[in-house]
DOVO-208821 format. One record per residue (C-alpha): x, y, z. Coordinates in pm, 1 decimal, always signed. Each point is the difference from the previous one (the first is absolute). Layout:
<site x="X" y="Y" z="Z"/>
...
***
This chain:
<site x="+3864.8" y="+2387.4" z="+6238.1"/>
<site x="+59.9" y="+131.0" z="-351.5"/>
<site x="+34.4" y="-358.4" z="-116.9"/>
<site x="-341.0" y="-84.2" z="+149.8"/>
<site x="-165.2" y="+297.3" z="-174.6"/>
<site x="+136.5" y="-117.2" z="-335.0"/>
<site x="-135.8" y="-349.7" z="+63.8"/>
<site x="-340.7" y="+139.3" z="+90.8"/>
<site x="-13.4" y="+212.8" z="-318.3"/>
<site x="+100.1" y="-296.5" z="-215.8"/>
<site x="-262.3" y="-213.8" z="+170.5"/>
<site x="-272.0" y="+259.0" z="-71.6"/>
<site x="+105.1" y="+27.3" z="-366.7"/>
<site x="-13.2" y="-377.2" z="-40.6"/>
<site x="-344.4" y="-14.9" z="+156.4"/>
<site x="-128.4" y="+272.6" z="-229.8"/>
<site x="+140.8" y="-182.6" z="-305.9"/>
<site x="-167.2" y="-323.5" z="+107.0"/>
<site x="-334.7" y="+173.7" z="+54.8"/>
<site x="+21.4" y="+167.1" z="-341.9"/>
<site x="+94.8" y="-324.9" z="-168.5"/>
<site x="-279.1" y="-193.7" z="+169.8"/>
<site x="-246.1" y="+273.2" z="-83.1"/>
<site x="+102.7" y="-12.0" z="-366.5"/>
<site x="-25.5" y="-378.3" z="-10.3"/>
<site x="-338.0" y="+12.4" z="+170.8"/>
<site x="-119.4" y="+256.5" z="-252.9"/>
<site x="+96.0" y="-225.3" z="-291.9"/>
<site x="-156.4" y="-302.2" z="+165.8"/>
<site x="-312.0" y="+199.3" z="+78.7"/>
<site x="-34.9" y="+98.7" z="-365.7"/>
<site x="+9.3" y="-365.9" z="-99.4"/>
<site x="-208.9" y="-133.2" z="+286.3"/>
<site x="-272.6" y="+254.0" z="-65.1"/>
<site x="-26.8" y="-137.2" z="-353.0"/>
<site x="-124.0" y="-351.3" z="-74.2"/>
<site x="+203.5" y="-268.6" z="-167.6"/>
<site x="-42.0" y="+17.5" z="-377.7"/>
<site x="-174.5" y="-291.5" z="-167.0"/>
<site x="-126.2" y="-65.0" z="-353.7"/>
<site x="-320.8" y="-123.7" z="-157.5"/>
<site x="-153.7" y="-4.8" z="-347.2"/>
<site x="-327.7" y="+181.9" z="-58.9"/>
<site x="-98.8" y="-163.2" z="-331.1"/>
<site x="+131.3" y="-352.7" z="-29.2"/>
<site x="-108.4" y="-38.1" z="-361.3"/>
<site x="+220.2" y="+8.7" z="-307.8"/>
<site x="-266.6" y="-94.3" z="-253.7"/>
<site x="+149.2" y="-284.5" z="-203.0"/>
<site x="+319.1" y="-32.2" z="+201.4"/>
<site x="+89.5" y="-167.6" z="+326.8"/>
<site x="-61.3" y="+165.0" z="+334.1"/>
<site x="+286.4" y="+204.9" z="+141.9"/>
<site x="+201.7" y="-198.0" z="+253.1"/>
<site x="+308.2" y="+224.7" z="+16.1"/>
<site x="+114.0" y="+349.0" z="-91.7"/>
<site x="+293.5" y="+236.2" z="+39.9"/>
<site x="-50.1" y="+326.9" z="+187.6"/>
<site x="+190.1" y="+328.6" z="+13.3"/>
<site x="-83.3" y="+265.2" z="+258.3"/>
<site x="+118.1" y="+308.7" z="+184.5"/>
<site x="-106.3" y="+253.4" z="+265.3"/>
<site x="+54.4" y="+369.3" z="+63.7"/>
<site x="-100.7" y="+246.6" z="+273.5"/>
<site x="-27.5" y="+320.5" z="-204.8"/>
<site x="-96.2" y="+41.2" z="-363.4"/>
<site x="+343.8" y="+145.4" z="-76.8"/>
<site x="+191.4" y="-280.5" z="+171.9"/>
<site x="+198.3" y="-259.5" z="-193.2"/>
<site x="-197.6" y="-324.5" z="+56.1"/>
<site x="+165.8" y="-275.1" z="+202.7"/>
<site x="-25.5" y="-336.1" z="-180.6"/>
<site x="-153.3" y="-272.9" z="+218.0"/>
<site x="-78.2" y="-264.8" z="-266.1"/>
<site x="+257.5" y="-57.1" z="-272.8"/>
<site x="-100.1" y="-285.7" z="-232.5"/>
<site x="-148.1" y="-185.5" z="+296.9"/>
<site x="-179.9" y="-321.3" z="-87.9"/>
<site x="-336.9" y="-64.5" z="+165.7"/>
<site x="-138.9" y="-354.7" z="-15.6"/>
<site x="-330.2" y="-159.7" z="+95.4"/>
<site x="+21.3" y="-297.3" z="+234.3"/>
<site x="-333.3" y="-160.5" z="+84.3"/>
<site x="-185.4" y="+327.2" z="-46.8"/>
<site x="+244.4" y="+220.7" z="+193.9"/>
<site x="+245.2" y="+239.6" z="-168.4"/>
<site x="+359.0" y="-12.0" z="+126.9"/>
<site x="+311.5" y="+210.3" z="-61.8"/>
<site x="+338.1" y="+31.2" z="+171.7"/>
<site x="+115.3" y="+291.6" z="+219.8"/>
<site x="-333.9" y="+115.4" z="+138.2"/>
<site x="-69.7" y="+374.0" z="-33.8"/>
<site x="-226.8" y="+231.1" z="+201.7"/>
<site x="-214.5" y="+300.0" z="-79.0"/>
<site x="+149.6" y="+330.9" z="+111.0"/>
<site x="-259.0" y="+250.8" z="+132.9"/>
<site x="-24.0" y="+327.3" z="-193.6"/>
<site x="+203.7" y="-152.8" z="-284.5"/>
<site x="-110.2" y="-44.0" z="-359.4"/>
<site x="+53.9" y="-361.9" z="-110.5"/>
<site x="+6.7" y="-106.4" z="-365.3"/>
<site x="+2.8" y="-345.6" z="-162.4"/>
<site x="+32.7" y="-152.9" z="-348.9"/>
<site x="-52.8" y="-375.4" z="-50.3"/>
<site x="+59.7" y="-219.9" z="-305.3"/>
<site x="-107.7" y="-358.6" z="-71.8"/>
<site x="+147.0" y="-232.1" z="-107.0"/>
<site x="+336.6" y="+83.9" z="+153.3"/>
<site x="+174.5" y="-169.3" z="-293.5"/>
<site x="-103.2" y="+295.5" z="-220.0"/>
<site x="+261.6" y="+206.6" z="+185.7"/>
<site x="+284.8" y="-239.3" z="-74.3"/>
<site x="+223.5" y="-50.1" z="-306.6"/>
<site x="+41.2" y="+331.8" z="-186.3"/>
<site x="-288.8" y="+180.6" z="+179.1"/>
<site x="+248.7" y="+213.8" z="+198.7"/>
<site x="-249.7" y="+131.2" z="+259.5"/>
<site x="+76.6" y="+340.9" z="+154.2"/>
<site x="-188.5" y="+144.5" z="+299.9"/>
<site x="+34.3" y="+361.5" z="+110.3"/>
<site x="-232.8" y="+258.2" z="+160.4"/>
<site x="-295.4" y="-243.4" z="-2.2"/>
<site x="+39.2" y="-70.1" z="-374.4"/>
<site x="+82.7" y="-344.7" z="-142.4"/>
<site x="+133.7" y="-29.0" z="-354.7"/>
<site x="+106.1" y="-311.1" z="-191.0"/>
<site x="+12.7" y="-153.5" z="-348.3"/>
<site x="-258.0" y="-260.2" z="-101.1"/>
<site x="+39.3" y="-235.6" z="-297.6"/>
<site x="-223.7" y="-255.9" z="-164.3"/>
<site x="+166.4" y="-319.0" z="-122.2"/>
<site x="+114.9" y="+20.1" z="-362.1"/>
<site x="-250.6" y="-179.7" z="-224.7"/>
<site x="+151.3" y="+58.2" z="-344.0"/>
<site x="+90.0" y="-331.6" z="-163.0"/>
<site x="-192.4" y="-195.3" z="+263.5"/>
<site x="-307.9" y="-179.0" z="-135.3"/>
<site x="-248.7" y="-64.5" z="+278.4"/>
<site x="-281.4" y="-251.1" z="+9.2"/>
<site x="-356.2" y="+108.6" z="+89.9"/>
<site x="+95.2" y="+281.8" z="+239.8"/>
<site x="+268.2" y="+246.1" z="+103.0"/>
<site x="+290.3" y="-166.1" z="+179.1"/>
<site x="-1.2" y="+166.6" z="+342.5"/>
<site x="+265.1" y="-213.8" z="+168.9"/>
<site x="+248.8" y="+289.7" z="+1.9"/>
<site x="-265.0" y="+271.6" z="+23.0"/>
<site x="-57.9" y="+190.5" z="+324.9"/>
<site x="-360.4" y="+120.3" z="+15.8"/>
<site x="+106.8" y="+291.5" z="+215.3"/>
<site x="-221.7" y="+184.6" z="+250.2"/>
<site x="+76.9" y="+297.2" z="+226.1"/>
<site x="-143.3" y="+165.5" z="+311.4"/>
<site x="+75.0" y="+321.9" z="+187.0"/>
<site x="-96.0" y="+158.4" z="+330.1"/>
<site x="+78.6" y="+327.8" z="+174.2"/>
<site x="-108.8" y="+89.0" z="+354.6"/>
<site x="+57.2" y="+269.4" z="+258.9"/>
<site x="+11.8" y="-204.6" z="+318.8"/>
<site x="-138.3" y="+168.1" z="+310.7"/>
<site x="+51.9" y="-96.6" z="+363.1"/>
<site x="-370.7" y="-67.7" z="+44.3"/>
<site x="-15.2" y="-236.5" z="-295.2"/>
<site x="-82.8" y="-355.6" z="+90.8"/>
<site x="+113.5" y="-139.6" z="-333.5"/>
<site x="+292.2" y="-220.4" z="-83.8"/>
<site x="-95.6" y="-178.1" z="-324.8"/>
<site x="+107.0" y="+125.5" z="-342.6"/>
<site x="-284.2" y="-127.7" z="-219.7"/>
<site x="+127.6" y="-1.5" z="-356.9"/>
<site x="-223.3" y="+23.1" z="-308.9"/>
<site x="+191.2" y="-141.8" z="-295.9"/>
<site x="-61.1" y="+116.2" z="-358.4"/>
<site x="+119.7" y="-147.5" z="-329.0"/>
<site x="+280.2" y="+174.4" z="-188.1"/>
<site x="-50.3" y="-187.7" z="-327.8"/>
<site x="-278.1" y="-34.3" z="-259.7"/>
<site x="-198.0" y="-309.7" z="-100.2"/>
<site x="-98.6" y="-57.6" z="-364.8"/>
<site x="-257.7" y="-234.0" z="-156.1"/>
<site x="-167.2" y="-36.9" z="-341.0"/>
<site x="-363.2" y="-91.2" z="-68.6"/>
<site x="-80.8" y="-88.5" z="-363.1"/>
<site x="-358.5" y="-32.6" z="-123.9"/>
<site x="-93.6" y="-193.8" z="-315.3"/>
<site x="-299.4" y="+165.8" z="-165.9"/>
<site x="-91.9" y="-93.3" z="-355.6"/>
<site x="-370.8" y="-38.3" z="-81.1"/>
<site x="+80.8" y="-118.2" z="-352.0"/>
<site x="+154.5" y="-321.0" z="+133.6"/>
<site x="-169.9" y="-298.1" z="+156.1"/>
<site x="-33.7" y="+14.0" z="+377.6"/>
<site x="+216.0" y="-309.6" z="+40.9"/>
<site x="+305.1" y="+182.5" z="-138.2"/>
<site x="+274.4" y="+109.7" z="+238.6"/>
<site x="+341.0" y="+163.4" z="+21.1"/>
<site x="+312.4" y="-152.5" z="+150.0"/>
<site x="+282.9" y="+218.0" z="+132.7"/>
<site x="+343.8" y="-161.1" z="-29.2"/>
<site x="+247.3" y="+272.2" z="+94.5"/>
<site x="+30.4" y="+345.4" z="+156.7"/>
<site x="+300.7" y="+228.9" z="-51.0"/>
<site x="+53.0" y="+316.7" z="+206.1"/>
<site x="+252.0" y="+227.3" z="-172.7"/>
<site x="+191.7" y="+309.8" z="+110.0"/>
<site x="-51.5" y="+27.3" z="+377.0"/>
<site x="+241.6" y="+134.8" z="+262.7"/>
<site x="+126.2" y="-233.3" z="+271.3"/>
<site x="+201.4" y="+218.3" z="+242.2"/>
<site x="-89.1" y="+309.6" z="+206.0"/>
<site x="+103.4" y="+217.9" z="+294.7"/>
<site x="-242.4" y="-9.2" z="+296.0"/>
<site x="-23.0" y="+272.1" z="+265.9"/>
<site x="-242.3" y="-36.7" z="+293.7"/>
<site x="-69.7" y="+220.6" z="+301.9"/>
<site x="-284.4" y="+47.4" z="+248.5"/>
<site x="-215.9" y="+301.8" z="-80.7"/>
<site x="+57.8" y="+309.6" z="+219.9"/>
<site x="-207.6" y="+22.5" z="+317.9"/>
<site x="-117.6" y="+358.0" z="-63.1"/>
<site x="-266.9" y="+56.3" z="+269.8"/>
<site x="-51.6" y="-371.2" z="+71.1"/>
<site x="+154.5" y="-209.4" z="+274.4"/>
<site x="+46.5" y="-300.1" z="-230.5"/>
<site x="-28.0" y="-107.0" z="-362.8"/>
<site x="+20.2" y="-320.5" z="-201.6"/>
<site x="+11.1" y="+190.3" z="-329.2"/>
<site x="+311.6" y="-21.0" z="-211.5"/>
<site x="+194.9" y="+187.7" z="-262.5"/>
<site x="+119.7" y="-241.9" z="-271.3"/>
<site x="+212.9" y="+100.1" z="-297.6"/>
<site x="+87.3" y="-242.6" z="-280.7"/>
<site x="+263.6" y="+133.2" z="-239.6"/>
<site x="+300.1" y="-78.9" z="-224.1"/>
<site x="-161.3" y="-291.9" z="-181.1"/>
<site x="+247.5" y="-196.4" z="-209.9"/>
<site x="+27.5" y="-299.7" z="-228.2"/>
<site x="-189.7" y="-125.8" z="-303.7"/>
<site x="-142.6" y="-346.4" z="+49.0"/>
<site x="-209.8" y="-253.4" z="-192.4"/>
<site x="-229.4" y="-266.8" z="+148.8"/>
<site x="-135.3" y="-309.5" z="-176.1"/>
<site x="-267.0" y="-223.4" z="+155.7"/>
<site x="-108.5" y="-310.8" z="-191.7"/>
<site x="-320.2" y="-180.1" z="+99.6"/>
<site x="+63.7" y="-375.0" z="-1.5"/>
<site x="-377.0" y="-48.7" z="+21.5"/>
<site x="-135.4" y="+273.6" z="-230.4"/>
<site x="-238.6" y="+249.6" z="+161.2"/>
<site x="-342.0" y="-56.1" z="-159.5"/>
<site x="-259.9" y="+276.7" z="-51.5"/>
<site x="-339.4" y="-110.7" z="-129.4"/>
<site x="-193.4" y="+220.9" z="-241.7"/>
<site x="-193.2" y="+260.4" z="+200.9"/>
<site x="+211.1" y="-42.7" z="+314.9"/>
<site x="+289.2" y="+176.6" z="+176.1"/>
<site x="+275.4" y="-152.9" z="+214.7"/>
<site x="+301.2" y="+122.0" z="+197.5"/>
<site x="+319.7" y="-144.5" z="-141.2"/>
<site x="+137.5" y="-31.0" z="+354.9"/>
<site x="-155.0" y="-83.8" z="+332.4"/>
<site x="+39.4" y="+278.3" z="+255.7"/>
<site x="+282.6" y="-187.1" z="+169.3"/>
<site x="+183.3" y="-35.4" z="-334.1"/>
<site x="-43.8" y="+354.2" z="-137.1"/>
<site x="+317.4" y="+168.6" z="-123.0"/>
<site x="+187.2" y="+217.6" z="+253.5"/>
<site x="+181.6" y="+299.6" z="-148.7"/>
<site x="+175.6" y="+320.1" z="+102.9"/>
<site x="-224.9" y="+307.1" z="+4.7"/>
<site x="+93.3" y="+192.8" z="-313.8"/>
<site x="-118.8" y="+220.0" z="-285.4"/>
<site x="+51.5" y="-96.6" z="-364.3"/>
<site x="-25.4" y="+348.9" z="-152.8"/>
<site x="+370.4" y="-4.6" z="-89.9"/>
<site x="-4.6" y="-342.8" z="-159.8"/>
<site x="-229.7" y="-28.0" z="-305.8"/>
<site x="+131.2" y="-353.1" z="-59.6"/>
<site x="-140.6" y="-134.0" z="+328.6"/>
<site x="-280.0" y="-244.9" z="-72.0"/>
<site x="-175.4" y="-325.7" z="+84.9"/>
<site x="-22.4" y="-264.3" z="-272.3"/>
<site x="-239.0" y="-296.1" z="+4.4"/>
<site x="+24.6" y="-315.5" z="-209.4"/>
<site x="-334.7" y="-178.1" z="-44.4"/>
<site x="-197.5" y="-229.2" z="-231.1"/>
<site x="-364.4" y="-24.1" z="-103.5"/>
<site x="-120.4" y="-324.2" z="+155.1"/>
<site x="+264.9" y="-270.8" z="+12.4"/>
<site x="+198.0" y="+85.3" z="-311.9"/>
<site x="+375.4" y="+3.2" z="+76.8"/>
<site x="+80.9" y="+43.4" z="-368.4"/>
<site x="-176.1" y="+338.0" z="-10.5"/>
<site x="+164.2" y="+203.3" z="+276.5"/>
<site x="-102.2" y="+366.4" z="+25.4"/>
<site x="+153.5" y="+289.1" z="+188.4"/>
<site x="-153.6" y="+308.3" z="+154.2"/>
<site x="+193.7" y="+289.2" z="+153.7"/>
<site x="-94.9" y="+250.6" z="+270.1"/>
<site x="+204.4" y="+320.1" z="+20.2"/>
<site x="+104.0" y="+112.3" z="+349.5"/>
<site x="+83.3" y="+352.8" z="-120.7"/>
<site x="-124.6" y="+265.0" z="+246.8"/>
<site x="-117.6" y="-268.5" z="+243.4"/>
<site x="+98.0" y="+33.6" z="+366.8"/>
<site x="+25.4" y="-267.4" z="+267.5"/>
<site x="-28.1" y="+159.6" z="+342.9"/>
<site x="+138.9" y="-128.7" z="+326.8"/>
<site x="-238.1" y="-224.6" z="+195.3"/>
<site x="-258.8" y="-46.1" z="-276.8"/>
<site x="-119.5" y="-294.1" z="-208.6"/>
<site x="-83.9" y="+36.3" z="-368.7"/>
<site x="-220.1" y="-236.0" z="-201.8"/>
<site x="+12.0" y="+82.2" z="-372.6"/>
<site x="-329.5" y="-100.7" z="-162.4"/>
<site x="-5.9" y="-43.2" z="-378.0"/>
<site x="-220.0" y="-165.5" z="-261.7"/>
<site x="+94.1" y="-218.7" z="-295.5"/>
<site x="-223.7" y="-61.4" z="-299.7"/>
<site x="+70.1" y="-116.6" z="-355.6"/>
<site x="+184.4" y="+325.5" z="-71.1"/>
<site x="+231.2" y="-20.9" z="+299.5"/>
<site x="+45.9" y="+190.4" z="+326.4"/>
<site x="-238.6" y="+286.2" z="+81.9"/>
<site x="-1.6" y="+288.7" z="+248.2"/>
<site x="-60.7" y="-85.3" z="+361.8"/>
<site x="+3.2" y="+147.4" z="+348.4"/>
<site x="+235.8" y="-42.1" z="+292.4"/>
<site x="-136.5" y="-105.7" z="+335.7"/>
<site x="+219.2" y="+161.9" z="+265.1"/>
<site x="-12.9" y="-85.7" z="+368.4"/>
<site x="+211.2" y="+70.7" z="+301.3"/>
<site x="+186.5" y="-311.8" z="+104.8"/>
<site x="-240.2" y="-19.8" z="+295.6"/>
<site x="-285.6" y="-27.5" z="-255.4"/>
<site x="-156.2" y="+346.2" z="+34.4"/>
<site x="-145.1" y="+69.0" z="-343.9"/>
<site x="+103.3" y="+288.0" z="-223.3"/>
<site x="-208.5" y="+88.7" z="-310.6"/>
<site x="+95.8" y="-172.2" z="-326.8"/>
<site x="+195.7" y="+200.8" z="-255.7"/>
<site x="+41.4" y="-49.8" z="-373.3"/>
<site x="+324.6" y="-122.1" z="-151.0"/>
<site x="+125.3" y="-58.8" z="-350.6"/>
<site x="+34.5" y="-325.6" z="-186.3"/>
<site x="+203.2" y="-1.8" z="-320.2"/>
***
C-alpha cells in the first residue's frame, strides 16, 4: 500500500511538471505567434547618382523593459532583393510589448576588411575608409572602383499585440559628402569667342578614414521612429587627389559649367578643414587652347565644412586677373535646396 502511495505521488509530480513545461512552451510560442513575421522593405529607393540598393546588412535587437539588456536578433545579417522581394535567413518575429531596434548598412562590403563592426545595445560602430588616392593620377573623374558610397537606415518600434504590421520599411541616408566645382569665365574686355580650358584638378589635404557610430533615435513618447543618431569621429589620414581631364573642360566667355556631371562628382568623407590651413583645391587651366601658357588658381579649404549627406557645388569666376570670390550651392543629397553661402578663393 505504501508503495502504491509513493507511485501516485510521483505520478502527480510528473504531471505537474509536464503541465508547467507545456504552459511555459505555449507562452513562448504565443509571444511569437501573436507577432507577425518580420520582413524588410525600402522606403526611398533612390541614391541620387548611384545604383539602387539591392542588398544590405542589418543588425537588430529587442527588449521588454527599458532597463533590460537587449537580446540580439540580427547580427550582421545580409538581406538581398530577389525579383522585388527581400530575403534573409533565420526568419524572426515581432514580440508583443517589446521594443525592437534596427540598424542597416549598404553596401555590405563597407563592413568588411578593417571596418571591425561592433553592435551593442542598439548601437552599431565601425571604421570607414576611402581608397588611398595619393600618387594615383586619375583621368576625367574620381576612381570609385574601390569606393563604397555608403548609406545607412535605422528603425525603432514598440510592437503591440494589436499591431497588424510586419514590414520594417527602411529609409536610407547618405553618410558621405559629394563635391563639385562650377567655374565661370567672365571677362568683358575679351572677345566673346574666347574660352577657358581646364586641364587638371588637385584636391589637397583631406582625411580619408573615420569612426562611424549609428543608432535609432529614442522613442520618447512615440511608438516608432525612423530618426537616427549618427556620430562621425576620429578622422585620420592626409591624402592628395589628382584628376586630369583628357578632353579639357571648356568654359566659354560669359558661361558657367560644372566640371563633373552629377554621377561623376567627387565623393569625400564629411570633415572640417579648420585645423588644416594647407588644405586646398588647385586648378590648372589655359586661356583658349594655349598649352604653352598654363595657369594655376588655388581655392583654400580653410574653415570649410563638408557635412554628412550633403552635396557642395563651389561656384567661382575667372577673369584676366584670376580666380574671384564665389558662392557655394549646398543641397541635401536628396536635392532639397539649402541657401548659398560665400566661400573664399585665394
